[in-house]
C-alpha positions as CSV (number, residue, x, y, z in Angstrom):
1,M,-209.5,59.7,-143.0
2,S,-206.0,60.6,-143.4
3,R,-206.8,64.2,-144.2
4,G,-209.0,64.4,-141.1
5,I,-206.2,63.1,-138.9
6,C,-203.5,65.3,-140.3
7,P,-205.2,68.6,-139.3
8,R,-205.6,67.2,-135.7
9,V,-202.0,66.3,-135.5
10,N,-200.9,69.7,-136.8
11,S,-203.1,71.4,-134.3
12,C,-201.7,69.4,-131.3
13,R,-198.0,70.0,-132.2
14,P,-197.8,73.6,-130.7
15,V,-199.3,72.3,-127.4
16,W,-196.7,69.6,-127.1
17,I,-193.8,71.9,-127.8
18,L,-195.1,74.4,-125.3
19,S,-195.4,71.7,-122.6
20,A,-191.9,70.6,-123.3
21,V,-190.5,74.1,-123.0
22,L,-192.4,74.7,-119.8
23,F,-191.0,71.5,-118.3
24,A,-187.5,72.5,-119.2
25,V,-187.9,75.9,-117.7
26,V,-189.2,74.4,-114.5
27,V,-186.2,72.0,-114.4
28,I,-183.7,74.8,-115.1
29,D,-185.4,77.1,-112.7
30,A,-185.4,74.5,-109.9
31,D,-181.7,73.8,-110.6
32,A,-180.8,77.5,-110.5
33,Y,-182.4,77.9,-107.1
34,S,-181.0,74.8,-105.6
35,C,-178.6,75.1,-102.6
36,H,-175.9,72.8,-104.0
37,E,-173.2,75.5,-104.2
38,V,-174.1,76.7,-100.6
39,R,-173.8,73.1,-99.3
40,T,-170.4,72.7,-101.1
41,A,-169.0,76.0,-99.5
42,F,-170.5,75.1,-96.2
43,Q,-168.6,71.8,-96.2
44,L,-165.3,73.1,-97.6
45,R,-165.1,75.9,-95.1
46,Q,-166.0,73.5,-92.3
47,V,-168.7,75.8,-91.1
48,G,-170.8,73.2,-89.4
49,P,-172.9,70.0,-89.8
50,L,-173.9,69.6,-93.4
51,H,-177.4,68.5,-92.6
52,R,-178.2,72.1,-91.6
53,V,-178.1,73.2,-95.2
54,P,-181.4,72.7,-97.1
55,E,-181.5,71.1,-100.5
56,T,-183.5,73.9,-102.0
57,P,-184.2,77.5,-101.0
58,G,-186.9,78.2,-98.5
59,T,-189.3,81.1,-98.1
60,D,-190.4,83.0,-95.1
61,V,-187.2,81.9,-93.2
62,D,-186.9,83.5,-89.8
63,L,-183.4,84.9,-90.1
64,L,-181.8,87.4,-87.7
65,V,-178.8,88.6,-89.7
66,C,-179.1,87.6,-93.4
67,K,-182.5,89.1,-94.0
68,H,-183.5,89.6,-97.7
69,Q,-186.5,89.4,-100.0
70,G,-187.0,86.1,-101.8
71,P,-186.0,82.5,-101.2
72,S,-183.0,81.7,-99.0
73,C,-180.6,78.8,-98.6
74,C,-180.0,79.8,-95.0
75,T,-181.7,78.8,-91.7
76,R,-181.4,80.0,-88.2
77,K,-179.1,77.0,-87.4
78,M,-176.9,78.0,-90.3
79,E,-176.6,81.5,-89.0
80,E,-175.5,80.2,-85.6
81,S,-172.8,78.1,-87.4
82,Y,-171.8,81.1,-89.5
83,Q,-171.2,83.1,-86.3
84,F,-168.9,80.5,-84.8
85,A,-167.1,80.1,-88.1
86,V,-166.6,83.8,-88.7
87,K,-165.2,84.3,-85.2
88,R,-162.8,81.4,-85.7
89,E,-161.7,82.6,-89.2
90,T,-161.2,86.2,-88.1
91,Q,-159.1,85.4,-85.1
92,H,-157.1,83.0,-87.3
93,N,-156.5,85.8,-89.8
94,I,-155.4,88.2,-87.0
95,H,-153.0,85.6,-85.7
96,S,-151.5,84.9,-89.1
97,Y,-150.6,88.6,-89.4
98,S,-149.4,89.0,-85.8
99,Y,-147.4,85.8,-85.8
100,E,-144.4,87.4,-87.6
101,L,-144.3,90.3,-85.2
102,E,-144.6,87.9,-82.3
103,H,-141.9,85.8,-83.7
104,L,-139.7,88.9,-84.2
105,L,-140.0,89.8,-80.5
106,S,-139.7,86.3,-79.1
107,G,-136.9,85.3,-81.5
108,H,-134.8,88.3,-80.7
109,S,-135.5,88.1,-77.0
110,D,-133.9,84.7,-77.0
111,A,-131.1,85.8,-79.3
112,F,-130.2,88.8,-77.2
113,Q,-130.2,86.7,-74.0
114,D,-128.0,84.1,-75.7
115,M,-125.7,86.8,-76.7
116,F,-125.6,88.3,-73.2
117,Q,-124.8,84.9,-71.7
118,Y,-122.0,84.4,-74.3
119,L,-120.5,87.7,-73.4
120,L,-120.8,87.0,-69.7
121,S,-119.2,83.6,-70.1
122,F,-116.3,85.1,-72.2
123,S,-115.7,87.9,-69.7
124,Q,-115.8,85.5,-66.8
125,G,-113.2,83.3,-68.5
126,H,-111.2,86.4,-69.2
127,L,-111.1,87.4,-65.5
128,S,-110.5,83.8,-64.3
129,S,-107.5,83.5,-66.7
130,L,-106.1,86.7,-65.3
131,L,-106.3,85.5,-61.7
132,E,-104.9,82.1,-62.5
133,G,-102.1,83.4,-64.5
134,S,-101.0,86.5,-62.6
135,Y,-102.4,86.1,-59.1
136,S,-102.1,82.4,-58.5
137,P,-101.8,82.7,-54.6
138,L,-105.4,83.9,-54.4
139,S,-107.0,82.5,-57.6
140,R,-108.3,79.3,-56.2
141,H,-110.1,81.0,-53.4
142,A,-111.2,84.0,-55.6
143,L,-112.8,81.9,-58.4
144,P,-116.0,81.1,-56.4
145,H,-116.5,84.9,-55.9
146,V,-116.0,85.4,-59.6
147,N,-118.6,82.8,-60.4
148,Q,-121.0,84.5,-57.9
149,L,-120.4,87.9,-59.5
150,F,-121.2,86.8,-63.0
151,S,-124.1,84.7,-61.9
152,S,-125.6,87.8,-60.3
153,L,-125.0,89.8,-63.5
154,S,-126.7,87.0,-65.5
155,L,-129.7,87.1,-63.3
156,Y,-129.8,90.9,-63.6
157,L,-129.8,90.8,-67.4
158,R,-132.7,88.2,-67.3
159,G,-134.8,90.7,-65.3
160,A,-134.3,89.4,-61.8
161,N,-134.4,91.8,-58.8
162,V,-130.6,92.0,-58.5
163,S,-128.5,95.1,-58.0
164,V,-125.4,95.4,-60.2
165,E,-123.7,97.9,-57.8
166,A,-124.4,95.6,-54.8
167,S,-123.0,92.6,-56.7
168,V,-119.8,94.4,-57.7
169,H,-119.2,95.7,-54.2
170,Q,-119.9,92.3,-52.7
171,F,-117.3,90.8,-55.0
172,F,-114.7,93.3,-53.9
173,N,-115.7,92.8,-50.3
174,N,-115.0,89.1,-50.6
175,L,-111.8,89.7,-52.6
176,F,-110.3,92.1,-50.1
177,P,-109.4,89.4,-47.4
178,L,-107.7,87.3,-50.0
179,V,-105.7,90.2,-51.4
180,Y,-104.7,91.4,-48.0
181,M,-103.6,88.1,-46.6
182,R,-102.2,86.5,-49.8
183,L,-100.8,89.4,-51.8
184,I,-100.2,92.4,-49.4
185,N,-99.2,90.4,-46.4
186,P,-98.5,86.8,-47.5
187,G,-96.6,86.0,-44.3
188,I,-99.5,86.9,-42.0
189,D,-100.7,84.3,-39.4
190,N,-103.1,82.1,-41.4
191,S,-104.5,80.1,-38.5
192,M,-108.2,79.3,-38.7
193,T,-109.3,81.6,-35.9
194,T,-107.1,84.6,-37.0
195,A,-108.0,84.2,-40.7
196,S,-111.7,84.0,-40.0
197,E,-111.7,87.0,-37.7
198,M,-109.5,89.0,-40.0
199,G,-111.5,88.1,-43.1
200,E,-114.8,89.1,-41.5
201,C,-113.4,92.4,-40.4
202,L,-111.8,93.1,-43.8
203,R,-115.1,92.3,-45.6
204,M,-117.1,94.6,-43.4
205,T,-114.6,97.5,-43.6
206,R,-113.5,97.2,-47.2
207,Q,-115.4,100.3,-48.4
208,D,-114.1,102.3,-45.4
209,V,-110.5,101.1,-45.9
210,N,-110.8,101.7,-49.7
211,P,-108.0,99.3,-50.6
212,F,-108.9,99.3,-54.3
213,G,-109.3,103.0,-54.9
214,A,-112.0,104.1,-57.2
215,H,-111.9,101.0,-59.4
216,P,-114.8,99.1,-57.8
217,A,-117.1,102.2,-58.0
218,N,-116.1,102.8,-61.6
219,M,-116.6,99.2,-62.5
220,A,-120.1,99.2,-60.9
221,Q,-121.0,102.4,-62.7
222,A,-119.9,101.1,-66.1
223,L,-121.6,97.8,-65.7
224,A,-124.8,99.3,-64.3
225,G,-125.1,101.7,-67.2
226,A,-124.4,99.3,-70.0
227,L,-126.2,96.3,-68.5
228,G,-129.1,98.4,-67.5
229,A,-130.0,99.1,-71.1
230,G,-129.7,95.4,-72.0
231,R,-131.8,94.4,-69.1
232,Q,-134.5,96.9,-69.9
233,L,-134.5,95.8,-73.5
234,G,-135.2,92.2,-72.4
235,L,-138.0,93.4,-70.2
236,A,-139.4,95.5,-73.1
237,L,-139.4,92.5,-75.5
238,D,-141.3,90.5,-72.9
239,E,-143.8,93.4,-72.5
240,G,-144.3,93.4,-76.2
241,L,-145.1,89.7,-76.2
242,E,-147.6,90.2,-73.4
243,V,-149.4,92.8,-75.6
244,M,-149.4,90.5,-78.6
245,N,-150.8,87.6,-76.5
246,A,-153.6,89.9,-75.2
247,T,-154.6,91.1,-78.7
248,E,-154.0,87.9,-80.6
249,Y,-157.3,86.3,-79.5
250,V,-159.2,89.4,-78.5
251,S,-162.9,88.7,-78.0
252,L,-165.2,90.0,-80.7
253,S,-168.4,91.8,-79.7
254,K,-171.9,90.6,-80.8
255,E,-172.2,93.6,-83.1
256,C,-168.9,92.8,-84.7
257,V,-169.8,89.1,-85.2
258,K,-173.1,90.1,-86.9
259,G,-171.2,92.5,-89.2
260,L,-168.7,89.8,-90.1
261,V,-171.4,87.3,-90.8
262,K,-173.2,89.8,-93.0
263,M,-170.0,90.6,-94.9
264,V,-168.7,87.0,-95.3
265,Y,-171.7,84.6,-95.4
266,C,-174.9,86.4,-96.1
267,S,-174.2,86.4,-99.8
268,H,-174.2,82.6,-99.5
269,C,-177.9,82.7,-98.6
270,R,-178.6,83.9,-102.1
271,G,-176.4,81.3,-103.7
272,L,-173.6,83.8,-104.3
273,T,-170.7,81.8,-102.8
274,L,-167.9,83.4,-105.0
275,I,-168.7,87.1,-104.6
276,K,-166.2,89.1,-102.5
277,P,-166.9,92.1,-100.2
278,C,-166.1,95.6,-101.4
279,V,-162.9,97.1,-100.0
280,G,-164.6,100.1,-98.3
281,Y,-167.2,97.9,-96.8
282,C,-164.6,95.5,-95.4
283,L,-162.7,98.4,-93.9
284,N,-165.7,99.6,-92.1
285,V,-166.5,96.2,-90.7
286,M,-162.9,95.5,-89.6
287,R,-162.2,98.9,-88.2
288,G,-165.4,98.6,-86.2
289,C,-164.4,95.2,-84.9
290,L,-160.8,96.3,-84.1
291,A,-161.6,99.8,-82.8
292,S,-160.3,99.0,-79.3
293,V,-157.2,97.3,-80.9
294,S,-156.5,100.5,-82.9
295,E,-156.4,102.4,-79.6
296,L,-153.0,100.8,-78.9
297,D,-151.5,102.6,-81.8
298,Q,-150.0,105.6,-79.9
299,P,-148.5,103.7,-76.9
300,W,-147.2,101.1,-79.4
301,R,-145.4,103.7,-81.5
302,K,-143.8,105.0,-78.3
303,Y,-142.9,101.5,-77.3
304,T,-141.2,100.7,-80.6
305,S,-139.3,104.0,-80.2
306,L,-138.1,102.9,-76.8
307,L,-137.0,99.6,-78.3
308,E,-134.8,101.6,-80.8
309,Q,-133.4,103.8,-78.1
310,L,-132.6,100.9,-75.7
311,T,-130.9,99.1,-78.5
312,H,-128.8,102.1,-79.4
313,A,-127.9,102.6,-75.7
314,M,-126.9,98.9,-75.4
315,A,-125.1,98.2,-78.6
316,G,-124.1,101.6,-79.8
317,H,-120.3,101.8,-79.9
318,H,-120.4,98.3,-78.4
319,S,-121.3,99.7,-74.9
320,L,-122.4,96.4,-73.3
321,E,-119.6,94.4,-74.9
322,L,-116.9,96.8,-73.8
323,A,-118.3,97.1,-70.3
324,L,-118.1,93.3,-69.9
325,L,-114.6,93.1,-71.5
326,G,-113.5,95.9,-69.1
327,V,-114.2,93.8,-66.0
328,R,-110.8,92.1,-66.3
329,D,-109.0,95.5,-66.5
330,Y,-111.0,97.0,-63.6
331,V,-110.1,94.0,-61.3
332,N,-106.5,94.1,-62.5
333,E,-106.2,97.8,-61.8
334,A,-107.8,97.3,-58.4
335,L,-105.3,94.6,-57.4
336,L,-102.4,96.7,-58.6
337,Y,-103.7,99.6,-56.6
338,A,-103.9,97.5,-53.5
339,Q,-100.4,96.2,-53.9
340,L,-99.0,99.7,-54.6
341,H,-100.6,101.1,-51.5
342,G,-99.9,98.1,-49.3
343,P,-98.2,100.0,-46.4
344,L,-101.1,102.5,-46.1
345,I,-103.7,99.7,-46.3
346,T,-101.8,97.6,-43.7
347,A,-101.6,100.6,-41.3
348,T,-105.3,101.4,-41.8
349,V,-106.4,97.8,-41.2
350,D,-104.3,97.5,-38.1
351,K,-106.1,100.4,-36.7
352,V,-109.6,99.6,-37.9
353,C,-109.6,95.8,-37.2
354,G,-107.5,96.0,-34.0
355,L,-105.4,93.0,-35.0
356,S,-101.7,93.6,-35.2
357,T,-100.3,92.3,-38.4
358,G,-96.8,93.7,-38.3
359,E,-94.9,94.8,-41.3
360,P,-95.8,93.4,-44.6
361,T,-93.4,90.7,-45.8
362,G,-94.1,90.9,-49.4
363,M,-95.1,93.8,-51.6
364,Q,-94.4,92.5,-55.1
365,P,-96.8,90.6,-57.3
366,T,-96.3,86.9,-57.8
367,S,-95.1,87.3,-61.4
368,P,-94.0,90.1,-63.6
369,E,-96.9,89.4,-66.1
370,V,-99.4,91.4,-64.0
371,T,-101.6,93.3,-66.4
372,T,-102.3,94.4,-69.9
373,S,-103.6,97.8,-68.8
374,T,-102.2,101.0,-67.4
375,V,-102.0,101.7,-63.7
376,T,-104.3,104.6,-63.3
377,S,-104.4,104.8,-59.5
378,S,-103.1,107.9,-57.8
379,P,-99.9,107.6,-55.7
380,A,-100.2,106.9,-52.1
381,P,-100.2,109.8,-49.6
382,S,-96.9,111.0,-48.4
383,A,-97.7,109.9,-44.9
384,A,-97.3,106.3,-46.0
385,P,-95.5,106.1,-49.3
386,S,-95.7,102.9,-51.2
387,Q,-92.7,100.8,-51.8
388,P,-91.1,101.6,-55.2
389,L,-91.3,98.9,-57.9
390,P,-88.2,97.3,-59.3
391,E,-87.1,98.8,-62.6
392,Q,-87.1,95.3,-64.3
393,W,-90.8,94.8,-63.3
394,L,-91.7,98.3,-64.5
395,G,-90.1,97.7,-67.8
396,Q,-91.9,94.4,-68.3
397,L,-95.2,96.0,-67.1
398,A,-94.9,98.8,-69.6
399,H,-94.2,96.4,-72.4
400,I,-97.2,94.3,-71.6
401,R,-99.5,97.2,-71.3
402,S,-99.1,98.2,-74.9
403,S,-102.4,97.8,-76.7
404,F,-102.8,95.8,-79.9
405,P,-103.4,98.0,-83.0
406,L,-106.7,96.3,-83.8
407,K,-109.0,97.3,-86.6
408,P,-112.6,96.1,-87.1
409,S,-113.5,93.3,-89.5
410,K,-116.0,94.7,-91.9
411,N,-118.0,91.4,-92.2
412,N,-118.2,90.1,-88.7
413,K,-121.9,89.1,-88.1
414,H,-121.5,87.3,-84.8
415,N,-121.7,90.2,-82.4
416,L,-124.2,92.2,-80.5
417,R,-124.2,95.2,-82.8
418,T,-125.0,93.1,-85.9
419,L,-127.8,91.4,-84.0
420,S,-129.2,94.8,-82.9
421,R,-128.9,96.2,-86.4
422,E,-130.9,93.2,-87.8
423,F,-133.6,93.7,-85.1
424,L,-134.0,97.4,-85.8
425,I,-134.3,96.8,-89.6
426,H,-137.2,94.4,-89.1
427,L,-138.8,96.5,-86.4
428,Q,-139.5,99.3,-88.8
429,R,-142.3,97.3,-90.5
430,Y,-144.3,97.1,-87.3
431,K,-144.5,100.6,-85.9
432,S,-148.1,101.1,-87.1
433,F,-149.1,97.5,-86.8
434,F,-152.3,98.1,-84.8
435,T,-153.7,100.7,-87.2
436,A,-152.6,98.8,-90.3
437,L,-154.2,95.5,-89.1
438,P,-157.7,96.2,-90.6
439,E,-156.1,97.1,-93.9
440,M,-154.1,93.9,-93.9
441,L,-157.3,91.9,-93.3
442,C,-159.0,93.7,-96.2
443,E,-156.5,93.1,-98.9
444,G,-155.6,90.4,-101.4
445,E,-158.2,87.7,-102.1
446,N,-160.5,88.7,-99.3
447,V,-162.0,91.7,-101.1
448,V,-162.7,93.0,-104.5
449,D,-161.7,96.6,-105.4
450,D,-163.2,96.5,-108.9
451,S,-166.9,96.5,-109.9
452,T,-169.4,93.8,-108.9
453,C,-168.7,93.3,-105.1
454,W,-170.8,92.5,-102.1
455,S,-172.0,95.5,-100.1
456,G,-173.7,93.5,-97.3
457,D,-177.1,93.8,-98.8
458,D,-176.7,93.3,-102.5
459,V,-174.2,93.0,-105.4
460,V,-173.1,96.5,-106.4
461,E,-170.6,98.1,-108.7
462,S,-169.0,100.0,-105.9
463,Y,-169.4,100.7,-102.2
464,T,-171.2,104.0,-101.6
465,G,-171.0,104.1,-97.8
466,R,-168.8,106.4,-95.8
467,V,-165.4,104.8,-94.9
468,V,-164.5,105.7,-91.4
469,G,-161.0,105.9,-89.8
470,N,-159.4,103.9,-87.0
471,G,-160.0,104.1,-83.3
472,L,-163.1,104.4,-81.1
473,H,-163.9,108.0,-81.8
474,A,-164.2,107.4,-85.6
475,Q,-166.6,104.5,-85.2
476,R,-169.4,106.9,-84.3
477,Q,-169.9,107.4,-88.0
478,N,-169.5,103.7,-88.9
479,P,-172.5,102.5,-91.0
480,E,-171.8,98.8,-90.6
481,V,-170.7,98.1,-87.0
482,K,-171.9,99.8,-83.9
483,V,-169.2,100.1,-81.3
484,R,-171.0,100.6,-78.0
485,T,-168.3,100.1,-75.4
486,P,-164.5,99.7,-75.6
487,N,-163.0,96.3,-74.9
488,P,-162.1,96.2,-71.2
489,T,-159.2,93.8,-71.7
490,L,-157.6,96.0,-74.3
491,I,-158.1,99.1,-72.1
492,E,-156.1,97.3,-69.5
493,V,-153.4,96.4,-72.0
494,K,-153.2,100.0,-73.2
495,E,-152.8,101.3,-69.7
496,R,-150.1,98.7,-68.9
497,L,-148.1,99.6,-72.0
498,E,-148.4,103.3,-71.3
499,R,-147.2,102.6,-67.7
500,F,-144.3,100.6,-68.9
501,N,-143.3,103.4,-71.3
502,Q,-143.4,105.9,-68.5
503,E,-141.4,103.8,-66.1
504,T,-138.7,103.2,-68.8
505,H,-138.4,107.0,-69.3
506,E,-138.1,107.5,-65.6
507,K,-135.4,104.9,-65.3
508,F,-133.5,106.3,-68.3
509,P,-134.3,110.0,-68.4
510,K,-131.6,110.7,-70.9
511,L,-132.4,107.8,-73.2
512,G,-134.0,110.0,-75.9
513,E,-131.1,112.4,-75.8
514,M,-128.6,109.8,-76.7
515,E,-127.2,110.1,-80.2
516,P,-128.2,106.9,-82.1
517,W,-125.7,105.1,-84.2
518,D,-126.7,104.4,-87.8
519,E,-128.9,101.3,-87.6
520,L,-127.5,100.1,-90.9
521,G,-124.0,100.0,-89.5
522,S,-120.9,101.9,-90.1
523,G,-117.6,101.2,-91.9
524,E,-119.2,99.2,-94.7
525,T,-120.3,100.2,-98.2
526,E,-122.1,98.6,-101.0
527,E,-120.9,95.2,-102.3
528,G,-118.8,94.8,-99.1
529,S,-116.2,97.4,-100.2
530,S,-114.9,100.1,-97.9
531,T,-113.6,103.6,-98.4
532,D,-111.0,102.9,-95.7
533,C,-109.7,99.4,-96.1
534,D,-106.2,98.1,-96.3
535,D,-104.4,94.8,-95.7
536,E,-104.4,95.3,-92.0
537,D,-108.1,96.0,-91.7
538,G,-109.2,92.4,-91.8
539,C,-111.9,93.3,-94.4
540,Q,-112.6,91.1,-97.3
541,A,-112.3,92.0,-101.0
542,S,-115.0,94.1,-102.5
543,G,-117.8,92.4,-104.4
544,D,-118.0,89.5,-102.0
545,G,-121.7,90.3,-101.4
546,Q,-121.3,90.2,-97.6
547,G,-122.7,93.7,-97.3
548,H,-126.1,92.4,-98.1
549,I,-128.6,90.6,-95.9
550,S,-131.0,88.2,-97.5
551,H,-134.7,88.5,-97.4
552,T,-134.9,85.4,-95.1
553,E,-132.8,86.4,-92.1
554,V,-131.5,84.0,-89.5
555,S,-130.4,85.3,-86.2
556,S,-127.1,84.4,-84.5
557,V,-128.8,81.6,-82.7
558,G,-130.2,80.0,-85.8
559,K,-133.7,81.3,-85.5
560,P,-135.6,82.8,-88.4
561,I,-136.4,86.4,-87.8
562,G,-138.7,87.3,-90.5
563,R,-138.8,88.9,-93.9
564,Q,-136.8,92.0,-94.8
565,P,-138.9,95.0,-95.7
566,G,-139.5,94.7,-99.4
567,G,-137.1,96.7,-101.6
568,R,-134.8,97.7,-98.9
569,S,-131.1,97.0,-99.3
570,Q,-129.1,96.8,-96.2
571,H,-125.8,98.3,-97.2
572,E,-123.4,99.6,-94.6
573,N,-122.7,103.3,-94.5
574,P,-119.1,104.3,-94.3
575,S,-119.0,106.5,-91.2
576,K,-116.7,106.8,-88.2
577,P,-118.3,107.2,-84.8
578,P,-116.5,109.1,-82.0
579,S,-113.3,107.5,-80.8
580,V,-113.8,104.9,-78.0
581,R,-111.3,105.0,-75.2
582,V,-110.3,101.6,-73.9
583,I,-111.0,101.5,-70.2
584,G,-107.8,100.9,-68.3
585,G,-105.7,101.0,-71.4
586,S,-102.9,103.1,-72.5
587,P,-103.9,106.8,-72.5
588,S,-102.6,107.4,-75.9
589,V,-104.4,104.5,-77.6
590,C,-107.9,105.0,-78.9
591,W,-109.9,103.9,-82.0
592,G,-111.9,105.9,-84.4
593,R,-114.1,103.0,-85.4
594,P,-116.0,100.3,-83.5
595,W,-113.9,97.3,-82.5
596,S,-114.3,94.0,-84.2
597,L,-115.0,91.8,-81.2
598,A,-114.0,88.6,-82.9
599,L,-110.5,90.0,-83.6
600,L,-110.3,91.5,-80.2
601,F,-111.1,88.1,-78.5
602,A,-108.5,86.4,-80.7
603,A,-105.9,88.9,-79.7
604,F,-106.6,88.4,-76.0
605,F,-106.5,84.6,-76.4
606,L,-103.1,85.1,-78.1
607,Q,-101.9,87.2,-75.3
608,W,-102.9,84.5,-72.7
609,T,-101.1,81.9,-74.7
610,L,-97.9,83.9,-74.8
611,F,-97.9,84.7,-71.1
């Protein structure tokens, strides 16, 4: 019996083993073709409702984009979710790269405006102090006109429709009646009716009488030139922000979205959730999607060049700062001119306004501390010679006019030139932003440059398709994304940017001809040392490290500006720009290097304290 049973058992053993193996294979095979990994990725990336992902792969699925032979973990509903998700993710990635550029423009726009307002405030206080200290008879009535002048200049720098020349001439129009009746003829009848009639006549005829010589016109010209570049720079930064806002959330075409879904998510349908696109494949898709964006490259390069030129024109040799500081000297020279030519002005006014004023009773200023600058006005005509000045006053005047032997501080970072230099350094990184954007989106962890990558249809060792260039014309040969029509919004943005560039060139025809100052500064060398530094320079000892700018920059208003271009040290080059003549100053005093505004301001404050 036992022998009969044993052969049976032995004969059944292979059948049992085979059944167990087949069962294991079925279980392993079923697990290998489950959609568990797809469900996990679907949930982690917040693509859509999780119930849209099947538990196991299906066959004969009616897909529109992710078509392939064999079972699939995707459904039509999943494809719809993938389209929304890929649009959201792509726009987010574009925003993440454009954010730094947008912050560079907006942060420096605010920083420049804050610096402009600071300089205006300082110059206004500078002028008000002159009037209160040296021209007290008219200061109280003149200060409202000073406020009005600088308010107009502030609006102009902010882009308002204000004329610098008109504001300056209006200021002197309003100043003339005060000067005439309180400095030139302080004994004139100041009755309400007479003063009102006289003041109105003087305001209307100021430019014909010309009581201040060429100083108002020179002041208007100097301010218009320097402030014009600053105003246009502010408008240019605003224009750049408009361009960034238009391109940041640019709409993606249907062909682009299909290409993105195929590149990012179609591999998931086969359970390949970790495979990355090939670099060349990604470039074709992104260049096709951003073809209209890449068309902004040429006008954007011209735009960044304009930013550089405007910055040079505004801050080079401290143009805007010196123009605002010179307001005090221009006004002082104008008041001196009026007093020195009092008899001629009185005679002219008597004829023009038809109101007899008699002989002027006072020709001398209210105090000997009249000015810190040189009288540059021409002498009065021989027909009406001006009254000679007392020798004591002339001696004191000559002493006060002597300029301070100022030398620049090598490490002063709180001025317009330093802010401009910082801006230019960071701007270099973004000249080719719109053509570099596809490359930036196809780098890092988003793609695989080595073997075994996703080609859109299968896993390959390398991408064999033709990689096209940037722009609309190059997309004719794009094998991944068909670009049928350009984006109308971006066409409008391009035309607007081109128009702005053209208008800027028309307003500043000689802008490109200006010799730019070294964007890394002058007068400083590595480690903060200088080739021309002594005890009077105000420079710090070498090796203090102040010549370097850290990778994380903060603007003068405390706003982060962005990262420094990798590997670039920002040392100062020891060079001397052409000498800068101080407007209204002693003819023999000039500087061979840019002024240190901090030391200059301190010197002026010291002067006010002394006098």
